[in-house]
N, C-alpha and C positions, 0 to 999 in steps of 0.2 A: 504493500500500500504506500509505504514511504517512498519506495522507488518510483511508483507511478506519479506521486506528487512532485517528485524531483523532475521527472520527465516533462510533466505539464508546466512546471515553473520554467524549465529550460525552453520549452516551445514558446511560451508567452514572451520570455525575454528575447528570444531570437526574432520573433515577429516584431517586437518593439524596435530592435536594432535595425531590421530591414526597413521598417516604416520610417525611422529617423534618417537612415541613409538616403532613402528615396526623397524625403522632404529636403534634406540638405542638398542633394543633387539638383532638385528643382530650384532651390533658393540660389544656388550658385550657377545656374544656367547663364551662359554668356550671350549677351545681346549682340546681334549682328544686323547691319543694315545693308540691303541688297538693292542695287539699282537695276531696273528692268525697263523694257519698252512696252510691256504688257501684251505682247503678241503670242501667237501659238508657239513660236520658237523658244519661248521662256518655259515651256512645259516641264522640263526636268527640275527647274528651280521650284516651280509650283508644286510638283509631285512630292519633292523632298519635304516640303512643308506640310502639305495635306496628309501625306501618309505617315507622318511622324518620324521620318528619317533624321531630320535635324534634331528633333527632341531626343531621339535615341542617343545622339552624340553630345547631349547637354547644351544644345544651341537653341536660342530663341531668335527668330528672324523678323524683320520688318521690311516690307517692300516699298520702294520709292520709284515712281514712274518718270522716265525721261523720254523725250521725242526720239533720241538716238544716243548711242554710246558716246559719240563725239561730244555731246553736251554734258555727259556724265564725267568726262575726264577731269575737270577741275574739282569735282566732288570726290573723285577717287584720289587725286593728288593730295588733297587736304586731309583725307581720312574721314571726311563727312559720311561717306559710304565705304563699307569694307570690301564689298564685292560688286562688280559691274558686269553687264552682259550686253553684247551687241557687236557691231562691226568695228574693225580696226580703223584708225584715222591718223592723219598727220599730227594731230594734237597729242596722240599717244607718244609718238617718237620724240616730239619736241619736249614733252614733259619729262621723259626719261633722260634726254640730253641735259636738262636743267638739274639733274640729280634726283629726280623723283622716281623711285623704283617701282613703278607700276609693272605688273607682270601679266602676260597672257598665260593662263594655266590649264585650259581645257577647251575642247570642242563644245560648241553649243548648237550649231546648225550648219549643215552643208547641203549642197545640191548634187544629186546623182540622177542617172537616167530616169528612174521611176519615181524619184523623190525630189523633183526640182520645184521647190515651194516659192522660189523667187523668180519673177518674170518681168520682162519689159512689156508693158501694156500700152495700148493706143486707144484713144477715144473712138467709140463705135462709128460715129458719123464720118470720121476721117477715113476709116476703112471702107465704109459703104460707098462713099463718094469717089474712092480710088485715089484720094490725095496721098494716102500712105499705104504702100504695098510691102515695103521692106525698110530696113534700117537706112538704105540709100536715100530715102525720102525724108530723113529727120532734119535736114538743114533748115534752121530757123524755127524749129518747133519749141514750144514751152514744155520742158521735160521735168517732172517732179522727181526729186531725189531727197532722201530723208534728212541729210545734213551735208553741208559743204566740207570737203576735205576728208571724207571717209572712204571706205573701200567700195562703196556703191558708186561714187564718183569714178573710181578706178575701173569698175566693171563696165559702166556706160562708155567710158573712153575706150576701153579695150574692144568693146563691141563695135564702136563706130570706126575705129582704125582698121577693122577688117574690111570695111566698105569704102575706105578712102576718106573718111571724115574724122573728126575728133570732138571732144567735148566743147571746143571753142566754136564749133559750128552750130550748137544748139543754144537755147536760152534756158539755163537751169533755174528751176524754182524749188527752193529748199523747204520741204513740207513733210511733217510726220505722216506715217502711213494712214491712220484713221482720218486725218484731214484731207487726204487725197480723194476720198469718196465725194465730199461736197464739191471739191474743186473740179472733178470730172462733171458732176451734175450741172454746174453753172458755167461749164466750158472755160474755166480759169486755167486749165492745163490741157495739153494735147496728148501727152504721153507720160509714162512714169516707170520707175524701177520700183516694184512693189512686192512685198512678201505676204504670205498667208497670215491670218485669214482675210486680210483686206482684198486679196486677189479674188477669192471666191465671192465675197460680198459685191464687188464690182461686176463680176460676171452675172450674178443673180439679178442685179439691178439693170443690167444691159447697157451700162454707160461706157464700158471699156471692154476690150478683148485682148487676149494674149497674142503677142507677136513672136516672141522668142523666149526660151527659158534660160535661166542662168547656166544650167549645165551644158546647154548647146553653145553658149558663149565661151565658157571656161569649165571643162569637165571637173566635177567635184568641187566647184567653187565654194570656198569657206565664207559663208555669209556672216556668221557670228561666232564669237568666242566668249569665254569667261575670263574676267580680269580680277586680280587681287590688288588692293591698295598697297602702297609701300609699307604701311604699318602692319596690315594684316598678313602680308607675305612673310614678314619676319616672325610672326606668331605661329611657328611651325606646327606645334602640337594641335592648336585649335584649327589651323588651316587644313591639316591632314584630316581632322574629324569632319570638317565641312566637306572635303572632297570625297570621303567615304560615303556620306549621305548623298552627295550629288551623283556619283557614279552609280550608286544603287538605284537612284531615280532615273538616270539615263537608261539603264537596262530595263526598268519597268516600262518606260516609254517605248523603247525599241520592241518590247514584247507586244505592244499594242498595235504595231504596224503590220499591214498586209496589203499588197497590191497598190502601193502608193498612198494609202489612206490609213486613218486610225480605225482599223477594222479587225484587229487581231484579238487575242485572248483578253487583254486588259483594256480594250477599247472603251467600254462603258465607264469604267473608273476614270480613265484619262479625260474623257469628254466632260464628265461631271466636274472634274477639277478645273479644266479650262473655262467652263461656263462660269465658275465661281471666281476665278482669278484674272482671266484675260479681259480685254475690252470688248470682245464679241460674246454676247450672252445667249445667242441662239444655238442650241446643240446641233441643229440641222446643218449649220454652216461648218461646224467643226467636223461633222461626218463627211461633208462634201469636199473639204480642202485636200489639196495635195500636201502631204506632210514632209517636213524636213527629215533628213536622216542625221543621227548623232552617233559618232563612234562609241561603241559600248565600253571602250577602255579610256575614252576621253582624249584620244590622240588627235593631232591637228593635220590639216592639209597645208603643209608648209609652202609648197610652190604657189598656192593661191595667195598666201600672205605676202610672199615675195613679189608677186605681180603688183599687188596694191602698193607695196613699199616703193617699187620702181616708179610707179605713177606719181606718188607724192614727191619723190626726188626730182623727176623730170619736170614736174609742174612748179618746182621751186618752193614747195610747201615744207620740205625738210632739207637739211643739207647732206643727209646720208651717213653722218658719223655714227649714229646709232642704227644697228642693223636689226633684221628680224630675229636673228639668233640672240641678240642682246636682250630682247624683251620676252622671250619664251622661257618658261620654267615648267617642265613636265614632271618634276620630282614629286609633286603632290598627287597626280593621277597614278604615277607608278607606285607610290606608297599605298594608295587606295586599292589598286588592282591586286597588289600583293596580299592585302587583307581579304578582299572579296573573292579572289580566285578567278579562273577563266570564265568568260561569259558563255552561257548555253541558252540559246533562244528558246523561249517557251512556245510550245506548239499546242494547238487545240486538240 
């Protein structure tokens, strides 16, 4: 009997210790601020939060929305946000040259043959009238790009150089993706470089059509990446925890992909999360979109980053002293994949 009471006492004490440990862990959860553009390509960040992967690592996150990653660079530099997401930009390389150690640390979104979620779009009436048949007809057009001096500038220029033009031959209009919808409707722009889910929304409204995909312009084009602020990059232990949560979420997202769409085993869960977190609230849009692909180990398409860097240098936006390799640090994803092991795609 005495032995049983001792066991009961031990169980109660153990439960109390476990509860106190859990409370202490929650109390000590580290707050992180993450900058996003609120698009479908932010899905892994949203999944990591919604599925509790950040919480598992003792992290509590707050999302702050920017029109583009280029506009988030000052906030990353100052440490106002810990993590950023979006396209690379001239501002990134200039910030690093000033001694601000922002790092590109993981894949966030790239385009492949079946998963080209970024497209050059053209206003429907310009196609119907025959005014625009191909990129050769872009001279003088008002073309919306999310921000000046980012990799989308570089992709537009790269596309135009293939037909004997350049970005100097168009009239760039710098406009966030959601704002492009109204701009097309009131004929404020003629064309754009646009990502999902705005692409599908434009198609559903009938105001614009796809002309060419990002993958057709530059195979495997790296549209977006994950950045660490200088301060957060130095917090190796916490940064590695963040990356474990992110890579786990990337794999959950990849498991939801099938046939170019969010139509795989985890599709319903991913769409519910995107409806909650992204700026498109209609689940039908998320089901209709062409999805981005994300490397399940977080690896990067370095040649695509180098193409954008070359454009920034040739355009005089950077001096080229800081190279692509100077701003990449894949040690975090390598540490995460070592913990998580090889990726095995979930099948139905």
